[in-house]
C-alpha positions in Angstrom: -15.5 -4.6 -49.2 -15.8 -1.4 -51.1 -14.9 -1.4 -55.3 -11.6 0.7 -54.5 -10.4 -1.4 -51.9 -10.8 -4.4 -53.9 -9.2 -2.9 -56.7 -6.6 -1.2 -54.2 -5.7 -4.8 -53.0 -5.7 -6.2 -56.4 -3.2 -3.6 -57.3 -0.9 -4.3 -54.4 -0.8 -7.8 -55.1 0.1 -7.1 -58.7 2.9 -4.7 -57.7 4.2 -6.7 -55.3 4.3 -9.5 -57.8 6.1 -7.4 -60.2 8.7 -6.5 -57.4 9.6 -10.0 -56.8 9.5 -11.2 -60.4 11.8 -8.6 -61.6 14.5 -9.9 -58.6 13.8 -13.3 -60.0 15.1 -12.3 -63.6 17.7 -9.4 -62.8 20.4 -11.8 -62.4 20.1 -12.9 -66.2 20.0 -9.0 -67.4 23.0 -7.4 -68.8 23.6 -3.5 -69.2 26.7 -1.6 -70.6 28.8 -0.4 -67.2 30.2 2.6 -69.5 26.4 3.7 -70.0 24.9 2.6 -66.3 25.8 2.0 -63.0 23.2 0.2 -60.5 22.9 0.5 -56.8 20.5 -2.4 -56.2 22.7 -3.6 -53.8 22.3 -0.7 -51.5 19.2 0.8 -49.7 17.8 3.4 -51.8 15.9 6.0 -49.6 14.2 9.3 -50.3 12.0 11.9 -49.1 9.1 13.1 -51.5 6.8 15.9 -51.9 4.1 15.1 -53.9 1.1 16.9 -56.3 -0.9 15.0 -58.1 -3.6 16.3 -60.6 -7.1 14.9 -62.1 -8.2 17.7 -64.2 -11.1 17.3 -67.2 -12.7 19.9 -69.6 -15.8 20.1 -72.2 -14.6 21.4 -75.5 -17.2 22.9 -77.7 -16.1 22.7 -81.2 -18.4 25.4 -82.8 -17.6 28.0 -80.1 -14.0 26.7 -79.4 -14.7 27.3 -75.5 -13.3 25.0 -73.1 -14.7 24.7 -69.5 -12.1 23.8 -66.9 -12.5 21.4 -63.9 -9.6 21.3 -61.4 -9.9 19.5 -57.9 -8.5 21.1 -55.0 -5.2 19.7 -55.2 -3.1 18.8 -52.0 0.4 18.5 -51.0 1.4 15.3 -50.0 4.5 14.2 -48.2 6.2 10.6 -48.6 9.2 8.2 -48.1 10.2 5.5 -50.0 12.8 2.8 -50.1 14.6 0.3 -52.6 16.6 -2.4 -51.9 17.6 -5.3 -54.5 14.9 -4.3 -56.9 11.9 -4.6 -54.3 10.6 -0.8 -53.3 7.8 0.5 -51.0 6.5 4.1 -51.0 4.1 5.3 -48.5 2.3 9.1 -48.7 0.1 11.5 -46.5 -1.8 14.7 -46.7 -0.4 17.4 -45.0 -3.6 19.5 -43.2 -1.8 22.2 -42.2 -0.9 23.2 -45.5 -3.7 22.2 -47.4 -6.2 24.8 -45.7 -7.9 26.4 -49.1 -11.1 24.7 -49.2 -12.9 28.4 -49.2 -11.4 29.2 -52.5 -11.3 26.2 -54.3 -14.0 23.9 -52.3 -13.4 20.1 -50.6 -11.9 17.7 -52.5 -12.1 14.0 -51.4 -9.3 11.5 -53.2 -8.0 8.6 -53.3 -4.7 7.7 -55.5 -3.2 4.4 -55.6 0.1 3.8 -58.2 2.0 0.8 -58.7 4.7 0.5 -61.1 7.3 -1.4 -61.9 10.4 0.0 -64.3 12.9 -2.7 -64.9 15.6 -3.1 -67.4 13.4 -4.0 -70.3 10.0 -3.1 -69.4 7.7 0.1 -68.0 4.5 -1.1 -66.1 2.2 1.5 -64.5 -0.9 0.8 -62.6 -3.5 3.3 -61.2 -6.5 3.9 -59.6 -7.9 7.2 -58.8 -11.2 8.5 -57.3 -11.9 12.2 -56.7 -15.0 14.3 -55.7 -15.6 17.9 -55.5 -14.3 20.0 -58.3 -13.9 23.8 -58.9 -14.4 25.8 -62.1 -10.9 27.5 -63.3 -12.0 29.7 -66.0 -15.8 30.9 -65.2 -14.6 34.6 -65.6 -13.3 33.8 -69.0 -16.8 32.2 -70.4 -18.7 34.7 -68.9 -17.4 38.3 -68.6 -20.5 39.4 -66.1 -19.8 36.6 -63.6 -18.8 38.4 -60.3 -15.6 37.0 -59.8 -15.1 39.1 -56.2 -18.1 37.1 -54.5 -17.0 33.6 -56.2 -13.7 33.8 -58.0 -13.8 29.6 -58.7 -17.3 28.2 -58.7 -17.4 25.1 -57.0 -19.2 21.7 -57.9 -19.1 19.1 -54.8 -21.1 17.0 -56.9 -19.1 15.8 -59.7 -16.9 12.8 -59.1 -14.8 10.9 -61.1 -13.3 7.7 -61.5 -10.0 7.0 -63.2 -8.5 3.4 -63.7 -5.8 2.3 -66.0 -2.6 0.7 -66.8 0.1 0.7 -69.3 3.2 -1.2 -70.4 5.7 -0.6 -72.3 9.3 -2.2 -74.2 12.6 -0.3 -73.7 14.6 -1.6 -77.3 18.0 -0.1 -76.0 17.6 -1.4 -72.5 21.6 -2.2 -72.1 22.2 1.6 -72.5 19.3 3.4 -71.2 18.1 3.3 -67.4 14.1 4.4 -66.9 15.4 3.2 -63.3 18.0 6.0 -63.0 15.5 8.8 -63.9 12.5 7.9 -61.6 13.1 4.9 -59.2 17.1 6.4 -58.5 18.5 3.0 -57.5 20.7 3.4 -60.7 22.4 6.6 -62.2 23.1 7.2 -66.0 26.5 7.8 -66.4 26.5 8.5 -70.5 24.2 10.3 -72.5 21.4 7.6 -73.9 18.1 7.0 -75.5 15.5 4.3 -76.6 12.6 3.9 -78.8 9.6 2.7 -76.7 6.8 0.0 -77.9 3.8 -0.9 -75.6 -0.1 -0.3 -74.9 -2.5 0.9 -72.4 -6.1 0.5 -71.3 -8.0 3.1 -69.1 -11.6 3.6 -68.1 -12.6 6.9 -66.8 -16.3 7.7 -65.3 -17.6 11.1 -64.7 -20.8 11.7 -62.7 -22.7 14.9 -61.2 -26.1 15.5 -59.9 -27.2 18.3 -62.3 -25.7 19.4 -65.8 -21.8 19.5 -65.7 -22.2 22.8 -67.9 -23.7 25.5 -65.0 -27.0 27.4 -66.2 -24.7 30.5 -66.2 -22.7 29.1 -68.5 -25.0 27.3 -71.0 -24.9 30.0 -73.8 -21.5 29.1 -74.4 -21.9 25.6 -75.2 -23.5 23.3 -77.3 -27.1 21.2 -75.7 -25.2 17.8 -76.4 -22.6 18.9 -73.6 -25.2 19.2 -70.9 -24.2 15.7 -69.5 -24.7 14.5 -66.4 -23.2 10.8 -66.6 -20.2 10.1 -69.1 -17.4 7.2 -69.0 -15.2 5.7 -71.6 -13.4 2.5 -71.9 -10.4 2.9 -74.0 -7.7 0.5 -75.6 -4.3 2.0 -77.6 -1.3 1.3 -78.5 1.7 4.0 -78.5 5.7 4.5 -80.0 7.6 6.7 -78.4 11.2 7.9 -77.3 13.3 8.4 -74.0 16.3 10.3 -73.8 18.6 11.1 -71.0 21.3 13.6 -71.0 23.9 13.8 -68.4 25.6 17.1 -67.7 29.0 17.0 -65.8 28.8 13.1 -65.0 26.2 13.6 -62.1 23.7 16.2 -63.7 20.6 14.6 -65.7 17.8 15.4 -67.8 15.3 13.1 -68.9 12.4 13.5 -71.2 10.0 10.5 -72.7 7.0 11.2 -74.8 4.7 8.4 -75.8 1.9 9.7 -78.5 -0.7 7.4 -79.2 -3.7 6.3 -81.0 -6.9 4.5 -79.2 -10.3 2.9 -79.8 -12.6 4.5 -77.1 -16.3 3.8 -76.5 -18.3 6.6 -74.9 -21.3 6.9 -73.3 -23.0 10.0 -72.0 -26.6 10.7 -70.5 -28.2 14.8 -70.3 -29.7 15.5 -67.2 -33.8 15.8 -68.7 -32.7 12.0 -70.0 -33.7 12.8 -73.3 -30.4 12.2 -74.9 -28.2 9.2 -74.8 -25.2 9.3 -76.4 -22.8 6.0 -77.3 -20.5 5.7 -79.9 -17.1 4.0 -80.4 -14.4 5.9 -82.4 -10.7 6.5 -82.7 -9.0 9.1 -80.3 -5.6 10.4 -79.7 -3.6 10.1 -76.1 -0.2 11.2 -75.1 2.0 10.2 -72.0 4.9 12.5 -71.1 7.7 12.1 -68.3 10.2 14.4 -67.3 12.9 14.1 -64.9 15.8 16.3 -63.7 18.3 16.1 -60.9 21.2 15.1 -59.5 22.6 11.6 -59.0 25.8 10.2 -57.4 26.9 7.9 -55.1 25.5 8.1 -51.4 23.4 11.2 -52.5 20.7 12.4 -55.1 17.8 14.8 -55.5 15.7 16.0 -58.2 12.1 16.8 -59.5 10.0 14.7 -62.1 6.6 15.4 -63.9 4.3 12.7 -65.4 0.9 13.5 -67.4 -1.2 11.5 -69.1 -3.8 13.0 -71.7 -6.7 11.3 -73.5 -9.5 13.0 -75.5 -12.4 12.1 -77.0 -15.8 13.0 -78.5 -18.9 13.3 -76.2 -21.4 14.1 -79.2 -20.6 15.5 -82.9 -20.3 19.5 -81.0 -18.2 18.7 -78.0 -15.4 16.8 -76.5 -14.3 15.6 -73.0 -10.4 15.7 -72.4 -8.8 14.6 -69.2 -5.6 14.6 -67.3 -3.5 12.3 -64.9 -0.4 13.5 -63.4 1.9 14.4 -60.6 4.9 16.6 -59.8 7.1 15.1 -57.4 10.3 16.8 -55.6 12.6 14.4 -53.6 15.6 13.9 -52.2 17.6 10.6 -50.7 20.8 8.9 -49.7 21.9 5.4 -50.2 23.2 3.1 -47.4 25.4 -0.1 -47.7 23.1 -2.6 -45.1 26.1 -5.1 -45.1 28.3 -2.8 -43.4 25.4 -1.6 -41.2 24.5 -4.9 -39.9 28.0 -5.9 -39.2 28.7 -3.2 -36.7 25.9 -5.1 -34.5 
């Protein structure tokens, strides 16, 4: 069994256990019905369009320049259903839309996410593997770059692995619902917010066949940034705040921001093997979620954005910053299964 399949199986099992444990304890959980309405007794279904991101950049502290790498982002279509706190979501790429490999190169990607948005807790698990990136800002770093022939230099040899998890506790769980904004089996009736407390762990691995800094762009960076390998292990904690504004009863805007501080161990290796860098130090991390939409009775629709940013030094002269995230558009409908079953 491949490493990806093994980790994927673990995440699925954990996700299933989280869903059932939530169902088991939900009867003991109370909330203020003046602020929250639950639709968990209904079958909540939705269709989604998803754009996922897994970007990284190398920043040179001396020249204050940044080399930005991006994958060829693809549009995926998905379907989801939730009933009595148990949910399932599936997504697949749309090949007839994602046909820009000539411009951005081909990216091979695998994304797996498992989440639990409970009454009092938020748990996220993710595994992302990407291979194939392009340089977004080559012309900015080297004005002589012939952008007509090759506007986005491609690096099919660069691959990344991101594995992580986070846990946060919602202090004002009786009046503020995270599920209303991101799962939609509840609705926020009045504006409310809550402090969020928690922690996270992340592993990030970056590899390439040759220096991450192309020869044509080496003059813009310190030679300590000429890495072919780099990996980080991050442990941290965060304190943030989430707030939902309700407009005309059924329209909502939710913003959640969780800044954090982390202990990061970084290891990096240059192409010619004459330099190996390893260090453990303090780094910053931020997690932002945004959602807006319409949520009423049988019908709901909206948009949400999730970003996760971590920054760490890969030498005294440069740093690597990576960003994980996704953009999601959705529309859905709720059904009363008891009424449907009674008809048969």
